[in-house]
C-alpha positions, 0 to 999 in steps of 0.5 A, spaced: 499 500 499 503 506 498 499 514 500 502 520 495 503 527 497 505 534 496 503 541 494 501 541 487 506 548 487 512 545 490 517 542 486 518 536 492 513 529 493 513 524 498 510 517 497 510 513 503 509 505 501 508 500 506 511 492 504 508 486 507 512 484 512 515 478 510 517 480 503 521 487 506 527 483 508 527 480 501 525 486 498 532 490 501 536 485 501 541 481 506 545 486 510 540 491 506 545 490 499 539 491 496 537 497 499 544 500 498 544 499 490 535 503 490 539 508 494 544 509 488 540 507 483 532 511 484 532 518 481 528 520 488 531 519 495 529 513 499 528 512 507 525 505 510 523 504 518 522 497 518 517 495 513 515 502 510 519 506 505 518 513 504 520 517 497 522 524 496 523 527 490 520 531 484 513 528 483 515 524 477 521 520 480 517 519 486 512 516 481 518 513 477 521 510 483 513 508 485 513 502 480 520 501 482 519 498 488 512 496 486 516 491 481 520 489 485 515 487 490 512 482 484 518 479 483 520 477 491 512 475 491 514 471 485 520 467 490 525 470 486 531 472 490 533 479 489 539 481 488 543 488 487 545 485 480 537 483 479 535 491 483 540 494 477 537 489 472 529 492 474 531 498 473 534 498 466 528 494 463 523 499 467 528 504 463 527 502 456 520 499 457 513 497 460 514 490 461 514 488 468 521 486 470 515 481 475 515 477 468 522 477 464 525 474 471 519 469 472 520 466 465 524 459 468 526 454 463 531 450 467 532 448 475 537 444 478 540 442 484 536 449 488 538 454 482 534 456 476 535 458 470 533 464 465 532 470 462 535 476 466 534 482 462 529 484 457 533 482 450 534 476 453 527 474 454 526 476 447 531 472 445 529 465 449 521 467 447 524 467 440 527 460 440 521 457 441 517 461 436 522 461 430 526 454 427 532 458 426 535 464 431 542 468 431 543 470 437 548 476 436 551 479 442 558 481 446 561 475 450 557 475 457 550 476 455 548 470 455 546 467 448 549 461 448 547 459 455 540 460 454 541 456 447 543 451 451 537 451 457 533 451 451 536 445 448 536 441 454 529 443 455 526 441 449 529 435 450 526 434 456 520 435 453 521 430 448 520 436 444 527 433 440 531 427 441 537 429 440 543 435 443 548 437 437 554 443 440 558 444 435 564 450 434 567 452 428 575 449 430 578 456 429 582 458 436 584 465 438 592 466 437 592 459 435 593 453 429 590 446 431 596 443 427 601 447 432 599 445 439 601 438 443 596 431 443 591 428 438 586 431 435 581 430 439 585 433 444 587 438 441 579 440 440 576 437 446 579 444 450 576 448 445 569 445 446 569 445 454 566 452 455 561 447 451 562 441 456 562 447 462 555 449 461 551 442 460 554 440 467 550 446 469 544 444 466 544 436 467 546 431 472 554 430 471 553 422 472 549 422 466 552 427 460 557 420 459 552 415 458 547 420 454 553 422 449 555 416 449 549 414 446 548 419 440 543 423 445 548 429 446 553 430 441 559 436 442 563 436 436 567 441 431 562 443 425 567 439 419 563 432 423 556 436 421 558 436 414 554 431 409 549 430 415 541 431 416 539 433 423 532 431 423 529 431 431 535 435 433 536 441 436 543 444 434 547 449 436 552 453 433 557 457 437 562 461 436 560 462 429 563 468 427 569 464 426 566 460 420 567 461 413 561 463 408 561 456 406 561 453 413 555 457 415 552 455 408 554 448 409 551 448 417 545 451 415 543 446 410 544 439 415 537 442 418 532 436 417 524 435 419 523 436 426 529 440 428 531 447 431 537 451 430 541 456 434 547 460 431 551 464 436 556 468 435 560 477 435 562 479 429 567 483 433 571 478 435 573 475 428 579 470 429 579 468 421 585 468 418 587 472 412 582 478 414 576 473 411 570 474 412 566 472 417 560 467 415 556 470 421 555 476 418 555 473 410 548 470 413 545 475 417 545 480 410 543 474 405 537 470 410 534 477 414 527 478 413 525 471 411 520 466 415 521 463 421 528 465 420 530 470 426 535 475 428 536 477 436 541 482 437 544 482 445 548 488 448 552 490 453 546 492 457 545 484 457 552 482 460 549 477 466 557 476 467 560 481 473 558 489 472 565 491 470 564 485 464 559 490 460 564 497 462 570 493 458 565 490 452 563 497 451 571 500 452 573 495 447 567 498 442 569 504 443 576 504 442 574 499 435 569 504 433 575 510 434 580 505 430 574 505 424 574 512 423 581 512 423 582 510 416 584 503 412 592 505 414 591 502 421 592 494 422 586 494 426 581 496 422 581 487 420 578 482 424 583 480 430 587 474 426 589 480 421 590 485 426 595 480 430 598 479 423 598 486 422 603 487 428 606 480 427 609 484 421 610 491 424 614 488 430 619 483 425 621 490 422 624 492 428 627 486 431 635 484 431 
């Protein structure tokens, strides 16, 4: 319950909100960590005594802050544990849309051992909904935006719901700054570390003891992209990760593996291309050629969707600004190509000064 007072002639307003006693601790957080985040983020001043919250400030700021508090109460009432990150994400959702953070943060995909996997931002919610509605979805965005993790959660969910009979996870075998042929070990030993992030995500979502059995039975397959050639993948949920490192031919080969009853999710970051010789990314080419085709959806995620440490979003933005400055400087700078081209250019430059 809330009450608002203020003289229309005055520039300030006050709102008092009574939070149900059983929800107040969840709203404010242990040792008031969520309250401190609200104090730093809300446009109005916030004061708390017991389970009564008082907001003061300009009428528009108080109204906006009231909505935030009301939405956070809904989140807690729905059973979600509120954290400072979720408070910030809720504020971000409310700042760009009329959608309810409680609805975004309650779209559960998987639950295992007390941990629930769900979208945490508005764009992530739209991405998950697009996977439900389309046969092929491209998830484009920087590191840490959950594009691969959420896709894998949807794949495991589809397998558990018997919507598909197998999961296939694949990556192009291009390693940043490395060439597989120069790494020690057998082909399998060279490739396994590169596919390790996919294994790690699976262990978060399934019983680790069941994974080897499912892989042995062919229900789950984790393999380099080259292993997809010549196959038709029916009744499968297929994820291509790091797709920015495919060539145009590889991307076409992969997409044409689609069989009946299958679903594909392609994830990648077009700013992180590691192809040698400045080759064009198959992900960029696909985005240009396939945009507008029915049942193919392109979902864009940004630094505002980063759900790792809060500094990751700042790092992504800082690199984005630096790369934009390089592009504006013109083609003379070696950084204007993809990452592999930039490394080659720097090696040539360094080579000229070595003794």
